[in-house]
C-alpha positions in Angstrom: 13.4 1.6 16.6 13.5 0.9 12.8 11.7 4.2 12.1 14.3 6.0 14.3 17.2 4.3 12.5 15.9 5.4 9.1 15.1 8.9 10.3 18.5 9.4 11.8 20.1 8.4 8.5 17.9 10.8 6.6 18.4 13.7 9.0 22.2 13.1 9.0 22.6 12.9 5.2 20.1 15.4 3.9 20.8 18.9 2.9 17.9 20.6 4.6 18.5 24.0 3.1 17.8 22.3 -0.3 14.6 20.8 1.0 13.5 24.2 2.2 14.3 25.6 -1.3 12.2 22.9 -3.0 9.3 23.5 -0.5 9.2 27.2 -1.5 9.1 26.2 -5.2 6.0 24.1 -5.0 3.2 25.0 -7.4 0.4 24.8 -5.0 -2.5 24.3 -7.4 -1.0 20.8 -8.1 -1.8 20.0 -4.4 -5.5 20.5 -5.0 -5.3 17.9 -7.8 -3.3 15.7 -5.4 -6.1 15.8 -2.8 -8.8 15.0 -5.4 -6.8 12.0 -6.7 -6.2 10.9 -3.1 -9.9 10.7 -2.4 -10.4 8.9 -5.8 -7.9 6.3 -4.5 -10.0 6.0 -1.3 -13.1 5.5 -3.4 -11.6 2.7 -5.5 -10.2 0.8 -2.5 -13.5 1.1 -0.7 -15.4 -0.3 -3.6 -12.9 -3.2 -3.9 -13.3 -3.9 -0.2 -17.1 -3.9 -0.6 -17.0 -6.5 -3.3 -14.9 -8.8 -1.1 -17.2 -8.3 1.9 -20.4 -9.0 0.0 -18.9 -12.3 -1.2 -18.7 -13.2 2.5 -22.2 -12.2 3.2 -21.4 -8.9 4.8 -23.7 -6.3 3.1 -23.3 -2.7 4.1 -23.8 0.6 2.2 -20.8 1.7 0.1 -20.7 4.9 2.2 -20.0 2.8 5.3 -16.9 1.1 3.7 -15.7 4.5 2.5 -16.0 6.0 6.1 -14.3 3.0 7.6 -11.5 3.1 5.1 -11.0 6.8 5.8 -11.0 6.2 9.6 -8.5 3.4 9.0 -6.0 5.8 7.4 -6.3 8.1 10.4 -5.6 5.2 12.9 -2.6 4.1 10.8 -0.9 7.4 11.8 -0.1 5.9 15.2 0.7 2.2 14.5 3.1 0.2 12.3 2.1 0.4 8.6 -1.6 -0.5 8.1 -2.1 -3.1 11.0 -4.1 -1.0 13.5 -6.4 0.5 10.8 -7.1 -2.9 9.3 -7.9 -4.4 12.6 -10.4 -1.6 13.3 -12.0 -2.0 9.9 -12.4 -5.7 10.3 -14.0 -5.3 13.8 -16.4 -2.7 12.6 -17.9 -4.6 9.7 -17.9 -7.9 11.5 -19.4 -6.9 14.9 -23.1 -6.8 14.0 -23.4 -10.4 12.9 -20.3 -11.6 14.8 -18.6 -12.5 11.5 -15.1 -11.6 12.7 -13.2 -14.2 10.8 -15.0 -13.4 7.6 -14.5 -9.6 8.1 -10.8 -10.1 8.9 -10.5 -12.1 5.7 -12.0 -9.4 3.6 -9.5 -6.8 4.9 -6.5 -9.2 4.5 -7.6 -10.1 1.0 -8.0 -6.4 0.2 -4.3 -6.1 1.1 -3.3 -9.2 -0.8 -5.0 -8.2 -4.0 -3.6 -4.7 -3.6 -0.1 -6.3 -3.3 -0.8 -8.4 -6.4 -1.9 -5.4 -8.4 1.2 -3.4 -7.5 3.4 -6.5 -8.1 1.9 -7.1 -11.6 2.5 -3.5 -12.5 6.1 -3.7 -11.1 7.0 -6.7 -13.2 5.2 -5.3 -16.3 7.1 -2.0 -16.3 10.3 -3.7 -15.2 10.0 -6.0 -18.2 9.4 -3.1 -20.6 12.3 -1.2 -19.1 14.4 -4.3 -18.8 17.6 -2.7 -20.1 17.6 -0.1 -17.3 16.7 -2.7 -14.6 19.6 -5.0 -15.7 22.0 -2.0 -15.4 21.1 -1.5 -11.8 22.1 -4.2 -9.3 19.9 -2.9 -6.6 16.8 -3.1 -8.9 17.7 -6.6 -9.9 18.1 -7.7 -6.3 14.9 -6.1 -5.0 12.8 -7.3 -8.0 14.1 -10.8 -7.5 13.3 -10.7 -3.8 9.7 -9.6 -4.5 9.4 -12.2 -7.2 10.6 -14.9 -4.8 8.1 -13.8 -2.2 5.4 -13.8 -4.8 6.2 -17.3 -5.9 6.4 -18.6 -2.3 2.9 -17.2 -1.7 1.6 -19.0 -4.8 3.3 -22.2 -3.6 1.7 -22.0 -0.2 -1.7 -21.3 -1.7 -1.4 -24.3 -4.1 -0.2 -26.6 -1.3 -3.5 -26.4 0.5 -4.9 -28.8 -2.1 -2.2 -31.5 -1.4 -3.8 -34.0 1.0 -0.7 -35.0 3.0 0.3 -31.4 3.5 -3.2 -30.6 4.7 -3.0 -33.4 7.3 0.4 -32.1 8.5 -0.9 -28.5 8.7 -3.8 -29.6 10.9 -1.4 -31.3 13.3 0.9 -28.3 13.8 -1.4 -25.3 13.4 -4.3 -24.5 15.8 -7.8 -25.0 14.4 -8.9 -21.4 14.8 -6.0 -20.2 12.6 -6.8 -22.9 10.0 -10.5 -21.8 10.0 -9.4 -18.2 9.5 -7.2 -19.1 6.5 -10.1 -21.1 5.1 -12.0 -17.8 5.0 -9.3 -16.5 2.7 -10.4 -18.9 0.0 -12.6 -16.9 -2.3 -14.2 -19.6 -4.3 -15.9 -17.1 -6.6 -13.1 -16.5 -9.1 -14.9 -13.5 -10.5 -14.7 -11.6 -7.2 -11.0 -12.4 -6.9 -10.3 -11.3 -10.4 -12.3 -8.1 -10.0 -10.4 -7.4 -6.8 -7.0 -7.8 -8.5 -8.2 -5.6 -11.3 -9.3 -2.9 -8.9 -5.9 -3.4 -7.1 -4.2 -2.6 -10.4 -6.4 0.4 -11.0 -5.7 1.7 -7.5 -2.0 1.3 -7.9 -2.1 3.3 -11.2 -4.3 6.0 -9.8 -3.7 6.1 -6.0 0.0 5.4 -6.2 1.6 6.2 -9.6 -0.6 9.1 -10.8 -1.0 10.5 -7.2 2.8 10.8 -6.6 3.5 11.9 -10.2 1.4 15.0 -9.5 3.9 16.1 -6.8 6.8 15.5 -9.2 5.1 18.0 -11.5 4.5 20.4 -8.7 8.2 20.5 -8.1 9.1 20.4 -11.8 11.2 17.3 -11.2 12.2 15.6 -14.5 12.2 11.9 -14.8 11.3 9.7 -17.7 7.8 8.3 -17.3 8.9 4.7 -17.9 11.8 5.0 -15.3 9.3 6.5 -12.8 6.8 3.6 -13.3 9.7 1.1 -13.0 10.3 2.2 -9.4 7.2 3.8 -7.9 5.4 0.4 -7.4 8.6 -1.0 -6.0 8.7 1.8 -3.5 5.0 1.3 -2.6 5.6 -2.4 -1.9 8.7 -1.8 0.2 6.9 1.0 2.1 4.0 -1.3 3.0 6.2 -3.6 5.0 4.9 -3.2 8.6 8.2 -2.4 10.3 7.7 1.3 11.1 4.9 3.5 12.4 3.0 4.8 9.4 5.9 4.0 7.1 7.9 6.8 8.7 11.5 6.6 7.6 11.3 3.6 5.3 9.2 5.5 2.7 11.6 8.5 2.7 14.6 6.1 2.4 13.0 4.3 -0.5 12.3 7.6 -2.4 15.9 8.7 -2.0 17.4 5.3 -2.8 15.4 4.3 -5.9 14.7 7.7 -7.5 18.4 8.5 -6.9 19.2 5.7 -9.3 18.0 8.0 -12.1 19.9 11.0 -10.9 17.2 12.9 -9.0 18.4 15.1 -6.2 17.9 13.4 -2.8 16.6 16.6 -1.2 14.1 17.0 -4.1 12.6 13.5 -3.8 12.6 13.7 0.0 10.5 16.9 -0.4 8.0 14.9 -2.5 7.8 12.3 0.2 7.4 14.9 3.0 4.7 16.8 1.1 2.9 13.5 0.5 3.1 12.5 4.1 1.9 15.9 5.4 -1.1 16.1 3.1 -2.2 12.5 3.8 -1.8 13.0 7.6 -3.8 16.3 7.5 -6.5 14.8 5.4 -6.7 11.7 7.5 -7.3 13.8 10.7 -10.5 15.0 9.1 -11.8 11.5 10.0 -11.2 12.1 13.7 -14.8 13.5 14.3 -16.3 10.5 12.5 -14.2 8.1 14.6 -15.1 9.8 17.9 -18.8 9.8 17.0 -18.7 6.1 16.2 -17.1 5.4 19.6 
């Protein structure tokens, strides 16, 4: 429903003849670089997930994490955001030793540290580019919303150490859910810090650099600092699980936030479309692996 609403808005407001013009202007050798960087992003995320899983006693070869991550991207083509793919990944690494709660916690913590990495970069570049941010009310509003969400998450995490709150939580939340959230406590601070670090690296490589390649392929001109100010914001908004495979919301975010810097809506929509097509085509290469495992 939400995907449909965004798509209707995009279809109705976009000049599709301009989109076709930009598609014909693509410098295709950039797309090869894009695919290479895409797989590099997979590799970074798979390694981060492996670190988290090993801290929970789930020890599998790196190649297995990479395969499952790849399959997860394929499954996500058919479900809201990343939910279905993450469920599959958690089940696959947890089924051998019946460590389902631990496995699910590694997948969730992988997402959390990825969110932290993108958020850290968002606030870092927003601070450096503060003059531009303060000149755009929409940037101020969305940045504040994400900051509020971030602070609430920290508050909830800190509250687990307060005795009375723990007693209250036990009274109103089922024990199984409490046990699952206990698994999210990564007592090895080194593992958590490493995961956040790799989350930052992934955001720089697998989000910022990856998409910037397509801007170069279309010869779209935007200041690097302005680009970095909004690309992580777009990534965070697009990850909200309200539409199938981010359809509609990602395209809307591209048009809205890059439009703040004067970029043609048809041009940035073309970037989003190319990105989506390549990632979907590449992810379908995981279909034979998925069928074989089944």
